[in-house]
C-alpha positions as CSV (number, residue, x, y, z in Angstrom):
1,M,-20.0,19.3,9.1
2,L,-22.2,18.9,12.2
3,S,-21.0,21.1,15.2
4,A,-21.5,20.7,18.4
5,C,-23.0,24.4,18.8
6,L,-25.4,23.2,15.8
7,H,-24.6,26.1,13.2
8,Y,-26.9,25.2,10.6
9,G,-27.9,26.3,7.0
10,P,-28.7,25.0,3.6
11,D,-25.1,24.8,2.3
12,R,-23.9,22.8,5.3
13,C,-27.2,20.2,5.0
14,R,-26.1,19.4,1.3
15,Q,-22.8,19.7,2.8
16,A,-23.6,16.6,5.4
17,L,-25.7,14.8,3.2
18,L,-22.7,14.4,0.9
19,R,-20.3,13.9,3.5
20,I,-22.0,10.5,4.7
21,G,-23.4,9.0,1.2
22,V,-26.9,8.9,1.7
23,N,-28.7,7.5,-1.0
24,M,-29.3,9.8,-4.3
25,M,-31.1,6.2,-6.1
26,A,-33.5,6.2,-9.1
27,L,-36.3,4.0,-7.8
28,P,-37.2,2.2,-11.0
29,G,-34.8,0.9,-13.3
30,G,-31.6,0.5,-12.5
31,R,-30.1,2.1,-9.2
32,H,-27.9,3.8,-9.8
33,L,-26.3,7.0,-7.1
34,D,-26.0,10.4,-8.7
35,S,-22.9,11.1,-6.8
36,I,-21.9,14.5,-6.4
37,P,-18.3,14.7,-5.2
38,L,-17.1,18.0,-3.6
39,P,-13.9,17.8,-2.7
40,G,-12.5,20.4,-0.5
41,Q,-9.0,21.5,-1.5
42,R,-7.5,23.2,1.5
43,L,-4.3,24.3,-0.1
44,H,-4.1,27.9,-1.3
45,L,-2.5,28.4,-4.9
46,M,-1.2,30.7,-6.5
47,Q,0.2,32.1,-9.5
48,V,4.2,33.2,-9.6
49,D,7.3,34.1,-12.0
50,S,9.9,31.3,-12.3
51,V,12.3,33.5,-10.2
52,Q,9.7,33.3,-7.1
53,R,9.8,29.5,-7.7
54,W,13.1,29.5,-7.2
55,M,13.6,31.6,-4.7
56,E,10.9,28.8,-2.7
57,D,13.1,26.2,-3.5
58,L,16.6,27.7,-2.9
59,K,16.8,26.9,0.8
60,L,17.1,23.2,0.2
61,M,19.1,22.9,-2.7
62,T,23.1,23.2,-2.8
63,E,24.7,26.0,-5.3
64,C,25.1,23.9,-8.3
65,E,21.9,22.4,-8.0
66,C,19.8,26.2,-7.6
67,M,22.1,27.4,-10.3
68,C,20.5,24.2,-12.9
69,V,17.0,25.2,-11.7
70,L,17.4,28.8,-12.4
71,Q,18.8,28.0,-16.0
72,A,16.1,25.4,-16.8
73,K,13.2,28.2,-15.5
74,P,12.5,31.4,-18.0
75,I,12.3,34.7,-16.1
76,S,9.4,35.5,-18.4
77,L,5.9,33.5,-18.1
78,E,5.6,31.2,-21.5
79,E,1.9,31.2,-22.5
80,D,1.3,27.4,-21.6
81,A,3.1,28.2,-18.4
82,Q,0.4,30.4,-16.8
83,G,-1.2,27.5,-14.9
84,D,2.1,26.8,-12.8
85,L,0.9,26.4,-9.5
86,I,3.2,26.1,-6.3
87,L,2.1,26.2,-2.4
88,A,1.4,29.5,-0.9
89,G,3.4,29.8,2.7
90,G,4.4,26.1,2.4
91,P,3.9,23.6,5.6
92,G,4.3,24.8,9.5
93,P,7.3,23.6,11.2
94,G,6.8,20.2,12.5
95,D,4.1,19.4,10.9
96,P,4.6,16.0,8.7
97,L,1.1,15.5,7.5
98,Q,0.8,19.1,6.3
99,L,4.2,18.6,4.7
100,L,3.2,15.2,3.1
101,L,-0.4,16.4,1.8
102,K,0.8,19.3,0.5
103,R,4.0,18.4,-1.4
104,G,2.3,15.2,-2.2
105,W,-0.5,17.5,-4.3
106,V,2.4,19.7,-5.9
107,I,4.3,16.5,-7.1
108,S,1.1,14.6,-8.3
109,T,0.0,17.8,-10.2
110,E,3.4,18.1,-12.1
111,L,3.4,14.0,-13.1
112,R,0.2,15.1,-14.6
113,R,1.0,17.8,-15.9
114,I,4.7,16.2,-17.4
115,G,2.5,13.4,-19.3
116,Q,0.2,16.1,-21.0
117,K,3.0,17.8,-22.4
118,L,4.6,14.7,-23.6
119,A,1.6,13.7,-25.4
120,Q,1.8,16.9,-27.1
121,D,5.6,16.5,-27.7
122,R,6.8,19.8,-26.1
123,W,9.9,19.0,-25.1
124,A,11.4,22.0,-23.6
125,R,8.3,22.2,-21.3
126,V,8.9,18.4,-20.5
127,H,12.5,19.0,-19.7
128,S,12.0,22.0,-17.2
129,M,8.9,20.8,-15.5
130,S,10.9,17.6,-15.1
131,V,14.0,19.5,-13.3
132,R,10.8,21.3,-11.3
133,L,9.7,17.9,-10.4
134,T,13.1,16.9,-8.7
135,C,13.4,19.3,-6.9
136,H,9.8,18.9,-5.4
137,A,10.6,15.5,-5.1
138,R,14.1,16.6,-3.1
139,S,12.4,19.0,-1.3
140,M,10.1,16.6,0.1
141,V,12.2,13.8,0.9
142,S,14.3,16.1,2.9
143,E,11.8,18.1,4.8
144,Y,10.2,14.8,5.6
145,S,13.2,13.3,7.0
146,A,13.8,17.1,8.9
147,V,10.6,16.8,11.2
148,S,9.9,12.6,11.1
149,R,11.5,9.9,13.1
150,N,13.9,7.5,12.1
151,S,12.6,6.4,8.8
152,S,12.3,3.0,7.9
153,Q,14.6,0.9,5.9
154,E,12.2,0.7,3.1
155,M,11.2,4.1,3.2
156,S,14.7,5.0,2.7
157,Q,15.0,2.4,-0.3
158,I,12.1,4.0,-1.7
159,E,13.2,7.5,-1.7
160,K,16.6,6.1,-3.1
161,L,14.6,4.7,-6.2
162,L,12.2,7.9,-6.0
163,M,15.4,10.1,-6.4
164,E,17.3,8.1,-8.8
165,K,14.5,7.9,-11.4
166,C,13.9,11.9,-10.8
167,S,17.6,12.0,-12.2
168,E,17.0,9.9,-15.2
169,L,13.8,11.5,-16.1
170,S,15.8,14.9,-16.1
171,A,18.9,13.3,-18.3
172,V,16.8,11.7,-20.5
173,T,14.2,14.8,-21.4
174,E,17.7,16.8,-21.9
175,R,18.6,14.3,-24.2
176,C,15.8,14.5,-26.3
177,L,16.1,18.4,-26.3
178,Q,19.2,18.0,-28.7
179,V,17.7,15.3,-31.1
180,E,16.0,16.3,-34.0
181,N,15.2,13.1,-36.1
182,E,11.5,12.4,-35.3
183,H,12.2,7.9,-35.6
184,V,14.5,8.5,-32.9
185,L,12.7,11.3,-30.9
186,K,9.6,8.7,-31.0
187,S,11.7,5.7,-29.2
188,M,12.5,8.2,-26.9
189,K,9.6,9.1,-25.7
190,A,8.1,5.8,-25.0
191,C,11.2,5.4,-22.9
192,V,10.1,9.0,-20.8
193,S,6.8,7.5,-20.5
194,E,7.9,4.2,-19.0
195,T,10.7,6.6,-16.8
196,L,7.3,8.9,-16.0
197,S,5.4,5.7,-15.1
198,T,8.0,4.2,-12.6
199,L,8.7,7.5,-10.9
200,G,5.1,7.6,-10.5
201,E,4.6,4.5,-8.7
202,H,7.5,4.9,-6.4
203,F,6.1,8.3,-5.6
204,G,3.0,6.7,-4.7
205,Q,4.7,3.7,-2.6
206,L,7.0,6.1,-0.4
207,L,3.8,8.5,0.3
208,E,1.8,5.9,1.5
209,L,4.3,4.7,3.4
210,A,4.9,7.9,4.8
211,L,1.0,8.8,5.9
212,T,0.5,5.5,7.0
213,R,3.8,5.9,9.5
214,E,1.6,9.2,10.5
215,V,-1.5,7.9,10.9
216,Q,0.0,5.1,13.2
217,A,1.4,7.7,15.2
218,L,-2.0,9.5,15.3
219,V,-4.4,6.3,16.3
220,R,-1.7,5.2,19.2
221,K,-1.9,8.5,20.5
222,I,-5.9,8.3,20.2
223,D,-5.6,5.0,22.2
224,A,-3.0,6.1,24.7
225,S,-4.4,9.7,25.6
226,D,-6.6,9.5,28.6
227,N,-6.7,13.6,28.0
228,I,-9.7,15.4,26.6
229,Y,-7.6,18.1,24.7
230,T,-5.2,15.9,23.3
231,T,-7.7,13.6,22.0
232,E,-9.6,16.3,20.3
233,S,-7.0,17.4,18.8
234,T,-5.8,13.9,17.5
235,T,-9.2,13.2,16.3
236,G,-9.2,16.6,14.3
237,N,-6.5,15.3,12.8
238,L,-7.7,12.1,12.0
239,F,-11.3,13.6,10.1
240,S,-8.9,15.7,8.1
241,L,-7.4,13.3,6.9
242,T,-10.0,11.5,6.3
243,Q,-10.9,14.7,3.7
244,E,-8.6,13.7,1.8
245,G,-10.5,10.9,0.2
246,A,-10.9,7.5,0.1
247,P,-7.4,5.8,-0.4
248,L,-6.5,8.1,3.0
249,C,-9.7,6.3,4.5
250,R,-8.5,2.7,3.9
251,I,-5.1,3.7,5.7
252,I,-6.7,4.7,8.8
253,A,-9.1,1.5,8.9
254,K,-6.2,-0.5,8.5
255,E,-4.1,0.8,10.5
256,G,-7.0,0.6,13.5
257,G,-9.4,4.3,13.5
258,V,-11.5,2.8,14.1
259,V,-11.5,0.9,16.9
260,A,-9.4,3.9,18.4
261,L,-12.5,5.8,17.9
262,F,-15.1,3.6,19.2
263,K,-13.1,3.5,22.1
264,V,-13.1,7.5,22.7
265,C,-17.1,6.8,22.4
266,R,-17.3,4.1,25.2
267,Q,-15.8,6.5,27.9
268,D,-17.7,8.3,29.5
269,T,-15.1,11.2,30.5
270,F,-15.3,11.8,26.5
271,R,-18.6,12.4,26.2
272,C,-17.7,15.9,24.8
273,L,-15.7,14.6,22.1
274,Y,-18.5,11.5,20.6
275,P,-19.7,14.3,18.1
276,Q,-16.3,14.7,16.6
277,A,-15.2,10.6,17.0
278,L,-18.6,10.0,15.2
279,R,-18.1,12.3,12.6
280,T,-15.0,11.0,12.1
281,L,-16.0,7.3,11.9
282,A,-19.0,8.2,9.1
283,S,-16.0,9.7,7.2
284,I,-13.6,6.3,7.4
285,C,-16.8,4.1,6.9
286,C,-17.2,5.2,3.5
287,V,-14.5,2.1,2.5
288,E,-15.1,-1.2,2.7
289,E,-12.5,-1.6,5.1
290,G,-14.3,0.8,7.5
291,V,-17.2,-1.0,7.7
292,H,-15.8,-4.5,8.1
293,Q,-13.6,-2.8,11.1
294,L,-16.9,-1.2,12.7
295,E,-18.4,-4.5,12.8
296,K,-15.5,-6.4,14.3
297,V,-15.7,-4.2,17.3
298,D,-19.6,-4.4,17.7
299,G,-19.7,-0.7,16.2
300,V,-23.6,-1.2,15.8
301,L,-24.3,-1.9,19.3
302,C,-22.5,1.1,20.5
303,L,-24.5,3.4,17.7
304,A,-27.5,1.6,18.7
305,D,-26.8,2.9,22.5
306,I,-26.3,6.1,21.6
307,L,-29.1,7.1,19.5
308,T,-31.6,5.3,22.2
309,D,-29.7,7.3,25.2
310,D,-31.4,10.7,25.9
311,S,-28.8,12.1,27.4
312,H,-26.5,12.5,25.1
313,S,-27.0,15.6,23.2
314,E,-28.6,16.5,20.2
315,A,-25.0,16.9,18.2
316,T,-23.9,13.2,19.2
317,R,-27.4,11.2,18.1
318,A,-27.2,13.3,14.9
319,E,-23.8,12.3,14.5
320,A,-24.7,8.7,15.2
321,A,-27.4,8.8,12.5
322,A,-24.9,9.9,10.0
323,V,-22.5,6.8,10.3
324,V,-25.6,4.7,10.4
325,A,-26.5,6.4,7.1
326,Q,-23.0,5.9,5.6
327,V,-22.5,1.9,6.4
328,T,-26.5,1.3,5.1
329,S,-25.9,3.4,2.0
330,P,-27.5,1.5,-1.0
331,H,-24.9,2.7,-3.2
332,L,-22.2,0.5,-1.0
333,P,-22.2,-3.2,-2.1
334,F,-20.5,-4.1,0.9
335,T,-22.9,-2.6,3.6
336,Q,-25.9,-5.1,2.2
337,H,-23.6,-7.8,4.5
338,L,-24.2,-6.0,7.6
339,S,-25.6,-9.0,9.5
340,S,-25.0,-6.8,13.2
341,F,-27.2,-4.2,12.1
342,L,-30.7,-6.6,11.9
343,E,-30.8,-7.3,15.5
344,S,-30.3,-3.6,16.3
345,M,-32.6,-2.1,13.7
346,E,-35.9,-1.7,15.3
347,E,-34.1,0.1,18.4
348,I,-32.7,2.2,15.9
349,V,-35.3,3.1,13.5
350,T,-37.2,3.8,16.6
351,A,-34.1,6.0,17.7
352,L,-34.4,7.8,14.4
353,V,-38.0,8.6,13.8
354,K,-37.7,10.0,17.3
355,L,-34.7,12.5,16.3
356,C,-36.8,13.3,13.3
357,Q,-39.7,14.4,15.4
358,E,-37.4,16.5,17.7
359,A,-35.1,17.8,15.2
360,S,-34.1,21.1,16.1
361,S,-32.5,22.1,12.6
362,G,-32.3,21.4,9.1
363,E,-29.5,19.4,9.6
364,V,-30.3,17.0,12.3
365,F,-33.5,16.3,10.5
366,L,-31.5,15.8,7.4
367,L,-28.9,13.2,9.0
368,A,-32.0,11.1,10.8
369,S,-34.0,11.1,7.7
370,A,-31.1,10.3,5.5
371,A,-30.5,6.9,7.5
372,L,-34.3,5.9,7.7
373,A,-34.0,6.3,3.8
374,N,-31.0,4.0,3.5
375,I,-32.4,1.7,6.0
376,T,-36.1,1.2,4.3
377,F,-33.4,0.1,1.2
378,F,-31.3,-2.3,3.4
379,D,-34.4,-4.3,4.5
380,T,-37.9,-4.3,3.7
381,M,-38.9,-4.9,7.4
382,A,-38.1,-1.3,8.5
383,C,-41.0,-0.2,6.0
384,E,-43.4,-2.2,8.7
385,M,-41.4,-0.6,11.6
386,L,-41.7,2.8,10.0
387,L,-45.9,2.1,9.7
388,Q,-46.2,1.1,13.0
389,L,-43.8,4.3,14.6
390,N,-46.9,6.7,12.8
391,A,-43.4,7.6,10.8
392,I,-45.7,9.0,7.8
393,R,-47.4,11.8,9.9
394,I,-44.2,12.5,11.8
395,L,-42.3,13.0,8.1
396,L,-45.6,14.4,6.5
397,E,-46.1,17.1,8.9
398,A,-42.2,18.3,9.2
399,C,-42.6,19.1,5.4
400,S,-44.4,22.1,6.4
401,D,-41.6,23.2,9.1
402,K,-39.2,25.3,7.4
403,Q,-36.8,25.3,10.1
404,R,-36.4,21.4,9.7
405,V,-37.3,20.5,5.5
406,D,-36.2,23.3,3.9
407,T,-33.9,22.0,1.3
408,P,-34.9,19.4,-1.7
409,Y,-32.2,17.2,-0.6
410,T,-34.3,16.6,2.6
411,R,-37.5,16.6,0.2
412,D,-35.5,13.8,-1.7
413,Q,-35.1,11.8,1.9
414,I,-38.6,12.1,2.7
415,V,-40.1,10.9,-0.5
416,T,-37.8,7.7,-0.6
417,I,-39.2,6.7,2.4
418,L,-42.5,7.1,1.4
419,A,-41.9,5.4,-1.9
420,N,-40.6,2.8,-0.4
421,M,-43.1,2.3,2.3
422,S,-45.7,2.9,-0.5
423,V,-45.7,-0.8,-1.4
424,L,-47.4,-1.7,1.8
425,E,-51.1,-1.7,1.8
426,Q,-51.8,0.3,5.0
427,C,-49.7,3.0,3.9
428,A,-52.5,4.2,1.4
429,S,-54.6,5.1,4.3
430,D,-52.1,6.7,6.2
431,V,-50.8,8.6,3.7
432,I,-55.0,10.0,2.9
433,Q,-55.4,11.0,6.2
434,E,-52.7,12.8,6.7
435,N,-53.2,15.2,3.1
436,G,-50.2,13.1,2.2
437,V,-51.4,13.2,-1.6
438,Q,-51.6,16.9,-1.8
439,L,-47.8,17.4,-0.5
440,I,-46.6,14.4,-2.9
441,M,-48.2,16.6,-6.1
442,G,-46.3,19.6,-4.4
443,M,-43.2,17.7,-4.7
444,L,-44.1,17.0,-8.3
445,S,-43.6,20.8,-8.8
446,E,-39.9,21.1,-7.0
447,K,-37.9,23.6,-8.5
448,P,-34.0,24.4,-8.0
449,R,-33.4,28.1,-6.3
450,S,-29.8,28.0,-7.0
451,G,-29.5,26.4,-10.5
452,T,-26.6,24.6,-9.2
453,P,-26.5,20.8,-11.4
454,A,-26.3,19.5,-7.1
455,E,-29.6,21.2,-7.0
456,V,-31.3,20.4,-10.1
457,A,-30.0,16.6,-9.8
458,A,-32.2,16.9,-6.1
459,C,-34.7,18.3,-8.0
460,E,-35.4,16.0,-10.3
461,R,-34.8,13.6,-7.8
462,V,-37.9,14.3,-5.6
463,Q,-39.9,14.6,-8.6
464,Q,-39.1,11.2,-10.3
465,K,-40.0,9.4,-6.6
466,A,-43.1,11.7,-6.1
467,A,-44.3,10.0,-9.4
468,V,-43.3,6.5,-8.0
469,T,-45.2,6.9,-4.6
470,L,-48.0,8.2,-6.7
471,A,-48.1,5.5,-8.9
472,R,-47.9,2.7,-6.3
473,L,-50.0,4.2,-3.8
474,S,-52.9,4.9,-6.5
475,R,-53.8,1.0,-6.5
476,D,-55.8,2.4,-3.6
477,P,-58.7,3.7,-5.7
478,A,-59.6,6.2,-2.6
479,V,-55.7,8.0,-3.4
480,A,-56.2,7.7,-7.2
481,R,-59.5,9.5,-6.7
482,E,-58.0,12.4,-4.8
483,A,-55.2,12.7,-6.8
484,V,-57.3,13.2,-9.8
485,R,-59.8,15.7,-7.7
486,L,-56.2,17.8,-6.8
487,S,-55.3,17.9,-10.8
488,C,-52.3,15.2,-10.2
489,M,-52.8,14.5,-13.6
490,S,-52.6,17.5,-15.4
491,R,-49.4,18.4,-14.1
492,L,-47.8,14.5,-14.8
493,I,-48.6,15.6,-18.4
494,E,-47.0,18.8,-18.7
495,L,-44.1,16.9,-16.8
496,C,-44.5,14.3,-19.6
497,R,-44.8,16.8,-22.4
498,S,-42.4,20.1,-21.7
499,P,-38.6,18.7,-20.9
500,S,-38.0,21.8,-19.4
501,E,-40.4,20.9,-16.2
502,R,-38.7,17.7,-16.1
503,N,-35.1,19.5,-16.7
504,S,-34.8,17.2,-19.9
505,S,-34.9,14.0,-17.1
506,D,-35.5,10.3,-18.9
507,A,-36.1,8.9,-15.2
508,V,-38.4,11.4,-14.4
509,L,-40.2,10.9,-17.5
510,V,-40.6,7.4,-17.8
511,A,-42.0,8.0,-13.4
512,C,-44.7,10.4,-14.5
513,L,-45.8,8.2,-17.5
514,A,-46.6,5.2,-15.5
515,A,-48.2,7.5,-12.8
516,L,-50.3,9.0,-15.3
517,R,-51.3,5.5,-16.8
518,R,-52.5,4.1,-13.2
519,L,-54.5,7.3,-12.7
520,A,-55.8,7.3,-16.2
521,G,-57.2,3.6,-15.2
522,V,-59.3,5.1,-12.6
523,C,-60.4,8.6,-14.0
524,P,-60.0,8.3,-17.8
525,E,-62.3,11.1,-18.5
526,G,-59.8,13.1,-17.0
527,L,-57.6,13.2,-19.9
528,Q,-58.3,14.6,-23.6
529,D,-58.2,12.7,-26.4
530,S,-54.7,13.6,-27.8
531,D,-52.8,12.7,-24.2
532,F,-54.9,9.0,-23.9
533,Q,-53.7,8.6,-27.4
534,Q,-49.9,9.6,-26.8
535,L,-49.4,8.7,-23.6
536,V,-51.6,6.2,-21.9
537,Q,-52.9,4.0,-25.4
538,P,-49.5,2.9,-26.6
539,R,-46.9,1.0,-25.2
540,L,-44.9,2.8,-22.6
541,V,-41.4,2.4,-24.9
542,D,-43.2,4.2,-27.1
543,S,-45.0,6.6,-25.5
544,F,-41.7,7.5,-23.8
545,L,-39.6,7.8,-27.5
546,L,-42.4,10.1,-28.5
547,C,-41.7,12.6,-25.4
548,S,-38.4,12.3,-25.2
549,N,-38.0,13.6,-28.7
550,M,-39.9,16.4,-28.2
551,E,-38.3,20.1,-28.6
552,E,-40.1,22.6,-27.3
553,S,-41.1,25.8,-29.2
554,F,-39.7,28.9,-28.6
555,V,-42.1,31.0,-31.2
């Protein structure tokens, strides 16, 4: 995400935000992470006919098996076979990791689709797909054996069990084609389902063993290498694996990946590789095993040293901020017990504020502000530290700098920090002094540029947290009067009464009702009678039900 040459853009800011698991939490009520998964699909897929599929598999089949496969595959595409997918090309020679990932993806897809066809009683398709599954499983075993080192006895045993279950599945589905009695088919269907489930378990075990073996080799290579180019290549391979999901991250953490990467980050000879190693660490720490390993090797202290050392590049410090944001993410329950973080929190917070102030791009500012936002959830003392460091002035000044703050994702982090800081009494005077009420007012009008679900959700969070911040700050009469002067009440009423203005978000509605009631206590004359009677005077739940059930008129 964050490369050493720092080519940034709004889309990459969003990707960085999602990669490190920064908070996207609603402040009032339940703390729910509105996750926006962005699974990177690296497989290039294409639709092909059955003959071409057979030609791909031919290299690893005996003549008898190839004839069987060919007979099971129609020359013309069936209507429900239009979605059949295979790999474009195939894994490169001598690349066991890519082979495992690509073949694994195909086999997982086939297993899922066989289950779907079985539920529809499409027995012809179930059988033909079972035969194809057997081919893919045999191909994976054969290809991996050809490029990997000698397999263990456990792996050989699971390979044998997998192929036996594949043969059993093909045989039983072929018998089902000959059965016409529905009662017999029903009993056989249960047998097929059980066989399919057992096959899936064996496949999962085999894939995990093989991937664990490859990860161990990568970690050993990083640990033993003193060559920059070798370490760079191996670390890049490890990062690619982290993008395949949490299961791979768990394997990497368990096999010593975190330890090896921090070893890289503690050697001056590998300084140019720090950003890549830290980026990989941030991805691994999305799982509990990664965070535990980080704490065991004093990773927080290493991060603090990097963040506070100005001799490191901005890219390195930004990636260190990304790791901090990940390990303090409020939606991960296991990060709340990171005791070593408290010892270095003041140094880290100070360095992050400085990074926000000096950030040369939107992504650097995003990573640093996301880390600060998560830390304010992690420990309440962080808010007092931020107040002493004049963080309000720095953050509000950044809002007018389009180079640093140019997306709703970044504004989400800023308003999260302001909302958490606003519980402090001293915060109100700093906000007024920096014309912060006007900026918060502007956040109530946050609109998405693209209309994508992720950006719309980010805008909702900005509106909601801006209303929460306004309500909290309005305990101070000076803030409340300034908000009334800036016509905040009319905007809050608009958000309450117009579902489209808040994208029909109930969270935004509740926050706006609370802020409106707080301002009405200071300036009730700013409301019309109908607004007062419907939005302020009733119980909060009654006003909420009234507004949430409103339908807009298009006449």
